[in-house]
N, C-alpha and C positions, 0 to 999 in steps of 0.2 A: 482715463475713467473718472466719472463724477464721484467724488468722495461722499456727497450728500444728495439725496433725492427727497425734496419736500413735496408731499402730496396733500394738496388742500382739498378736503373731502366735503366741504360744507361749513355750515348749515345754509339750506336755501333762505333767501331773504335776509342775509346777514352781510350785505355789502359785497357779495361775490361778483356780480356783474361789474360794479365799479373796479374792483381789483383786477379782474381779468382783462378789462379794457385798457387798464394802465400797463399792465404786463405786456400786452400785445403791442400797444402804441410805442412802448419804449424798449422793445426787446433788443434792438441793436445796441443801444447805450447800456442796457443791463448786461448784455453778453460782455462788453468791455469791462464792466465791473465785476465779472465773474459769476453772472447768473444767467442760465440758459433756460428760455421758454420756448419749447419746441412746437413746431407745426407749420405747414405750408399756408395755412389759413386759420383764422381764429376758431372756426367750428371743429378743427381737428382735435382740440381739447375735448369737446363734447363727444365726438366720435370714439375716442380712446375709451372714455368712460362707459359709453354704451357697449362697446365691444366687450369690456371686462364683465359688465353686469349682465347684459342680455345674451351674450354668446352669439351675437350676429353682427353683420356689417350693414351700413346704410348704403344706399346707391352712391356709387363713386369709389374712391380708393378705399381698399380694405386693409386690415392689419395695422391700423395706425398705432394701436397700443404696442404691438410688437416693434414698430419702428421707433417709437419712443424709448423703449427699453434698450434697443440697439444703440441709439444715440447716447443714452446715458452711459452705456459702456465705452463710448468712443470720445465723448467730449471732455475737454479739460476745463470744466466748470461745474459749479452746482446747478443742479436741474430742479425746476419747479414745475408741477402739473396741477392744474386746477379745474375741478368741475364739481358743483355742489351736490351732485347726485351720486358721487362715489359713496356718500353717506348710506345709500341703500344697498350696498354690497352685502352679500350674505357671508356667514363665516367661512364657507367654502371658497368663495370668490376672494375674501380678504387673504385667505392662506395663499391662493395663487398669486395675488399681487405681491405679497411678501416674498414669495419664492422667486417671482420674476425679477423683482428689483434687487432683493437681497436684504435680509434683515439688518445686516450690519451698517447699511447706508441709508435705509429708509427712515424718514421722519414724517409724522403725521400732523397736520395743522387743522383745527376746527375753529372757525369764526363764530363766536357766540354772541347772541343779541338779546336784549330785554324781550321777554315773551309778550309783554302788553303791546309792544310795537310789532313784533315779528309775527304774531298769530293772525291778526287781521290782514297782514301783508300776504301771508299764505292763502288766506281765503280768497282774496281778490284774484290771486293767480288762477285758482280754480275757476272762478267766474269767467276769466278771460279765455278759457277753453271750453266753455259751454255747460259748466255745472250750474244748477239752479238751487243748491242747498243753501239754507240759512247760515249766518254766522254762529248762531247757537249750535246748530247741528254740527258744524265744522269743528267747534271746540270739543263737543262731546265725542266726536269721532276720533280725536287724537289719542284716546285711550284704546282704540280697537286695533288689534294687530292685523297686519297685512294691508293696511291702507297706505297709499303714497304719502300722504300728510299725516304724520303721527308724531308722538313724542320721541320715537326713535330717531327721527330726523332733526328735530328741534333741540332736544335736551342733551348737551354734551355728556352728562353722566351716563345716559343710556347709550348714545351714538358711539362713544369711544370705548365701551367695554369690550367689544370683540376684538378691537385692535390692540388692547392691552394684552391679549392672550399671546401676541407675538412680539411686541415691542416693550422695552423698558419705559417706565413712566416719563423719564426725563426727555424722551424722544417723541412724546406726544404733547402737543402744544395747544393751549386754548388761548385764543386772541379775543379779547373782549371789544366789541363794536362800540365806539364812543356814542354817547347820546346826541340827538339832535341839538345843533348850536355849539358843538365842540369846535376845537381848533381845526381848520381845514387840513386835510392831509394826515391827520393823526392816525387813522386806521392803516394807511399805506406805510407809514414810519413803523408802526408796530409790526406789520406783516413782513416787510423787508428786513426789519432788525433781526428777525430770527436767524437769517443767514449772513448778518454782518454787513448787509448792503446799505449803503448811504443813499437815501432817495433825493438828496439835495440836487437841484439842477434838472431833474426829470420833467417831461412835459406833462403836467397834470390837468391842463384845461381841455384835454382830449378824452377825459373820462366819460364813460357812458354809465348812466343809472337806469335801473329798472323802474320806470316811472309809475306812479301810483294813480289810481282812479279816485275821484271824489266819491263820497258815500252815495250821492245822487246817481252817478253812473254805475256804481256797483249794485244799487238797488235795481236799476233798470236791467242789467245783465242777469240778475237773479230771476227776473220775471221771463225774459225773452231768450236767454242764453241757450236752453235746451232746444228751443225751436230753430235757432240759428245753427246750432250743432247738427240737428237733424237735416237741415237744408244742405249741409256739406256732404251728405251721403256717407257718413263715417264708416259704414261697413265696407265700402268699396274704394275709397279714396286714401291716398298715403297720409300719414299724420302730419306731414309738413304742409300739406294743402289746408288742413283745418287750422293749423297754427297760423298760416299766413292770413287767412280770411278773418278768423275770429279774434286772435290775439293781436296781430300786427295792424290789420286794416281798421277793424271796428274799434277794438279797445284802445290801441295806441295812437292811431291816426286820427280817429274822430273823437273818442271820449276823453282821453287823458288831457288833450288842450283845453277842454271846457272847464277844467279845474273843479272846484267844489270843496265842500267841508270834509275834513278828515273822518275816516271810518271810526266810530266810537264803540265802546264796550260798556255793558251795565256794571255797576259798582260791584255786584257779587262776582261777576266773571273777572274783573280786575283783581279782586281779592284772591281768587283761585289761582290765578296766574302768578301773582306775587308770591304766594305760598309755595308754588311749584319751583319758582326761581330760587327761593331760599334753600330749599332742599337740594336742588341741583348744584348750587354753588357750594354747599357744604360737602356734598359727595365729591365734587371736583377737587376740593382742597384736600379732602381725605386721601384721595387716590395718589396724590403726588405728582400730578401732570404739571408740566411747565406753564405757568400762567403769565401771559403777556397782557398788560393793561390793568384795569381796576375792577375788582368784583362789583364795586358800586355801580358800574355801567349796567349791570344785569339785575339789580335788586330794586324793588319798590318802584318799578315804572308806572307812569300814569299816562292815560289817554291824552293826545294833543289838545291844546285849547282850542275850543270851538267844534270839537268832535261830536258826532251824532250817531247813536245806534241805527242800524240800516232800517228797522221797522219803524223808526220815528220820522222818516223822510216825507216830506209833503208830496202827495201824489202829483201836484202840478209840476214839480221839479222833475219828476220821472218822465212825464209826458213830454216836457221840453226837450230832454235828451233823446227820447224816442224819435222825436222830430228830426234831430240832427242825424241820427242813425239812418232814418228813412231817406232823407235828402241825399246823404252820401251814397247809399246804395243806388238810388235813382240815377245820380250822376255816373257811377261806374256802369250801370246798365245802358246809359245813353252812349258813353264813350265806347263801350263794347260793340253796340249796334253800328255806331259810325265807322268803326274800324273794320267791321265784318265786310267781306268781299260781296258785291252785288249778286243777287240771285235772279233767276228768271230765265227766259229764252233768250238764246244768243241772237 
C-alpha cells in the first residue's frame, strides 16, 4: 500500500503541463525510484479529475479514479496524481476524495505562480476555446463566483482553504513557480523534492509546455473566436471536437508558431495583481502550509519586456494573422475534398 498519495490540484497555468509531461515520460524510472504515476495513457489523469468533479465518465474506459485508488492500495510506492482542475472540486467532492484516498496518507500540492504572468496566460486559454472577452473583463471576472477562471483557482490562499478542513497544514504544500530565466529544471526539483525523489538523470528534454500566443494572435482570436466556436456547432458536438479545432488546429498549429510580442497589462492592473499577491502570500504564510521555493517568486511580478496590452495592437498585425488562419482553413478544406470519395452516377 502506498504510504503517501500526492494530489497535485493546480493551479492552472502554473507549469502543470510541463510537470505532467515529465512525470509521464519518466514514469518507469520514477517507479524504480519509488514514485508511481498511474495511467494507461496520459489523459487518464484528466479523466480521473473529471470523474471526481463532474460525476461522469468520458467516452472510453470509465472509473479511472476508482482504478487509481485501487492501485494506491496495492502498489508499494508513493503515488502522485496531477490535474490542474482538481482545484475546482467542491467541498463535498473534496470530502469524497479524502475519504477515498484516506486522510492519513493524502497530501495536497498547489503550484503557485506570479499573478502578473498567470492571469494573461489564463485569458489566452479562454481565447483558444472561442471566448471573445477582453483581458480587462477577464481580470474583473476573477472576483465573480461560479466562473471557471476565478481567484478561487489562481490564489492559493483561497484554493487551499477547503482542503485545510480535512488535512493538517504540514501536508498541504505550496510550490512556487520560478520566474522566467531561472535555472532550468528548478520547478521539477521542487516538486519531486516533496517526496524525496532525486530528479537527477531523468529525461527532461521531453517536457511539453502549454505554448503561448503572441498578443497579436490573442487579439485576433478575441475578434473571431466566437464565430469560430459557433462554426463547430457547440450545441450538438462533443467538447473534444471543439477543442481539437479551435485550440489544437487554429491556436497551436497556426497561431502559436507565428510568435509575436507578449501579452501586456496596464500599470494599474499590474498594481492590483501585485497587491493581491502580497495579501495571498501573507495568508499562506499565516496558514502554516509547507512552502517549497521562495515567496519572492510570487511578489512584485512585472510584465515581460516588450509586452503590449491587447487593445494597443496594430490592426495590420491582426489582419496578417487572419490571413494565416484563412489560408490554413482553406488548405484543410482542399485536403478534405481531395480525400472524399467521388460522387455521381456509377
